[in-house]
C-alpha positions as CSV (number, residue, x, y, z in Angstrom):
1,M,8.9,-30.4,46.2
2,P,7.5,-34.0,45.4
3,F,6.8,-34.5,42.1
4,F,3.0,-35.3,42.3
5,I,2.4,-31.9,44.0
6,L,4.6,-30.3,40.9
7,N,2.3,-32.6,38.6
8,Y,-1.1,-31.1,40.4
9,L,-0.3,-27.7,40.2
10,S,0.7,-28.1,36.6
11,V,-2.5,-29.5,35.6
12,A,-4.3,-27.0,37.7
13,F,-2.5,-24.1,36.1
14,I,-3.2,-25.6,32.7
15,K,-7.0,-25.6,33.7
16,I,-6.8,-21.8,34.9
17,L,-5.1,-20.8,31.7
18,N,-8.0,-22.9,29.6
19,M,-10.6,-21.2,31.6
20,K,-9.2,-17.9,30.8
21,K,-9.1,-18.5,27.1
22,I,-12.6,-19.5,27.2
23,I,-13.7,-16.6,29.2
24,L,-11.7,-14.4,27.1
25,S,-13.2,-15.6,24.0
26,L,-17.1,-15.6,25.3
27,S,-16.3,-11.9,26.4
28,L,-14.9,-11.0,22.8
29,F,-17.7,-12.4,21.0
30,F,-20.4,-10.8,23.2
31,A,-18.6,-7.4,22.8
32,S,-18.4,-7.7,19.1
33,N,-22.0,-8.5,18.9
34,Y,-22.9,-5.5,21.1
35,L,-20.5,-3.4,18.9
36,F,-21.9,-4.2,15.9
37,S,-25.2,-3.6,17.0
38,Q,-24.7,-0.2,17.5
39,N,-25.5,2.7,15.3
40,I,-22.2,4.2,14.0
41,E,-22.4,7.5,12.3
42,L,-19.8,9.5,10.6
43,I,-19.9,13.1,11.1
44,K,-17.1,15.4,9.2
45,G,-14.8,12.3,9.0
46,V,-15.4,11.3,12.5
47,Y,-17.1,8.1,13.8
48,Y,-19.3,8.3,16.7
49,A,-21.3,5.5,18.4
50,N,-24.1,6.8,20.7
51,K,-22.6,10.5,20.5
52,Q,-19.4,9.1,22.0
53,L,-16.0,8.6,19.7
54,Y,-15.9,5.1,18.5
55,T,-13.3,2.7,18.8
56,G,-13.4,-1.1,17.2
57,I,-13.9,-2.4,13.9
58,Y,-17.1,-1.0,11.9
59,K,-18.5,-3.7,9.1
60,V,-20.8,-2.6,6.2
61,N,-22.8,-5.4,4.2
62,Y,-24.0,-5.6,0.8
63,P,-27.8,-6.6,0.9
64,N,-27.0,-9.9,-0.4
65,G,-25.1,-10.3,3.0
66,S,-21.4,-10.1,1.6
67,A,-18.8,-7.4,3.1
68,K,-19.0,-4.3,1.6
69,E,-16.3,-2.4,4.3
70,Q,-14.4,-3.7,7.3
71,L,-12.7,-0.7,8.9
72,L,-10.6,0.1,12.1
73,I,-11.4,2.8,14.1
74,K,-9.6,4.4,16.9
75,N,-10.9,7.6,18.7
76,G,-13.5,8.3,15.9
77,L,-10.6,8.1,13.2
78,L,-9.6,5.5,10.6
79,D,-6.4,3.7,12.0
80,S,-4.7,0.8,10.9
81,I,-5.9,-1.1,7.2
82,S,-9.5,-0.8,6.1
83,F,-10.7,-3.1,3.5
84,Y,-13.5,-2.3,1.1
85,Y,-15.0,-5.1,-1.2
86,H,-16.7,-5.6,-4.3
87,E,-20.4,-7.1,-4.0
88,N,-18.7,-10.4,-5.4
89,S,-16.7,-10.6,-2.3
90,K,-13.3,-10.0,-4.2
91,I,-11.2,-7.0,-2.3
92,K,-11.7,-3.6,-3.7
93,T,-9.4,-1.3,-2.2
94,Q,-7.0,-2.0,0.9
95,E,-6.6,1.5,2.6
96,S,-3.7,2.1,5.6
97,Y,-4.6,4.9,7.9
98,K,-2.7,6.3,11.0
99,N,-4.7,8.6,13.5
100,G,-7.1,9.5,10.3
101,L,-4.5,10.3,8.0
102,K,-3.4,8.2,5.0
103,D,-0.2,6.7,5.9
104,G,1.5,3.4,4.7
105,K,0.2,1.1,1.3
106,W,-3.0,1.8,-0.7
107,M,-4.0,-0.8,-3.1
108,E,-6.9,-1.3,-5.6
109,W,-8.4,-4.5,-7.6
110,D,-11.1,-4.8,-10.1
111,D,-14.0,-7.5,-9.7
112,R,-11.8,-9.7,-11.4
113,G,-9.1,-9.7,-8.6
114,N,-6.7,-7.7,-11.2
115,K,-4.3,-5.4,-9.2
116,L,-5.1,-1.8,-10.5
117,S,-2.8,0.3,-8.4
118,E,-0.2,0.4,-5.6
119,A,0.7,3.4,-4.0
120,Y,2.0,4.9,-0.4
121,Y,1.1,7.7,1.8
122,K,2.9,9.4,4.7
123,D,1.1,11.9,6.9
124,N,-1.9,12.2,4.3
125,L,0.6,13.0,1.6
126,K,1.8,10.7,-1.3
127,D,5.1,9.4,-0.3
128,G,6.8,6.8,-2.3
129,R,6.0,4.7,-5.5
130,W,3.0,4.9,-7.0
131,M,2.1,2.1,-9.9
132,I,-0.8,1.8,-11.8
133,W,-2.3,-1.1,-14.3
134,D,-4.9,-1.2,-16.7
135,S,-7.8,-4.0,-16.8
136,N,-5.7,-6.2,-18.7
137,G,-2.8,-6.0,-16.6
138,I,-0.5,-4.0,-18.3
139,Q,1.4,-1.2,-16.6
140,R,0.5,2.2,-17.5
141,Y,2.0,4.3,-15.0
142,D,5.0,4.5,-12.5
143,M,5.7,7.5,-10.5
144,Y,7.4,8.6,-7.4
145,Y,6.6,11.2,-4.8
146,K,8.3,12.5,-2.0
147,M,6.1,14.1,1.0
148,G,3.6,14.9,-1.6
149,I,6.2,16.4,-4.5
150,K,6.7,14.6,-7.6
151,T,10.4,13.0,-7.7
152,G,12.4,10.7,-9.7
153,K,12.1,9.0,-13.0
154,W,8.3,8.7,-13.9
155,I,7.2,6.3,-16.9
156,I,4.0,6.2,-18.8
157,W,3.1,3.3,-21.0
158,D,0.1,3.0,-23.9
159,E,-2.3,0.0,-23.7
160,K,-0.1,-2.1,-25.5
161,G,2.8,-1.5,-22.9
162,T,5.0,0.9,-25.1
163,I,6.6,3.7,-23.5
164,V,5.2,6.8,-24.7
165,T,6.5,9.3,-21.8
166,E,9.6,9.3,-19.4
167,K,10.4,12.4,-17.6
168,T,12.5,12.9,-14.5
169,F,11.5,15.1,-11.6
């Protein structure tokens, strides 16, 4: 096949790909505006839009316009990572869900951005290492769970960082 035909086909193919990207971007823009304008209701732990199970991103803002919540919902249930924010726009909590159940890493920060906790869940049960700090950044607890049961070595510190309790489960 002559070079000029290959060149022409390549340029045409790139133009088609760019047009598809533009159409997809516009579709997502209009769909997201439509979805966010819907009335989303939470009934007994399940999210509905127009009396149908909701799938999509659910956002709530504070009166000042800053984000308060950003949740990923699938078939009416929390699914994936959800974020909650302080009114000053700093992240408050990051929570992980799978089919509406707590699953994965959870973290919490104070309104100054100091990490307060890191924890793990599996199938709605505490599972893994749990760490808690005070607002001064001093670790206060180091705990372990396996499918909701206390396990391993637990350590508790006082406000000065001195170990006050060690216990093995």
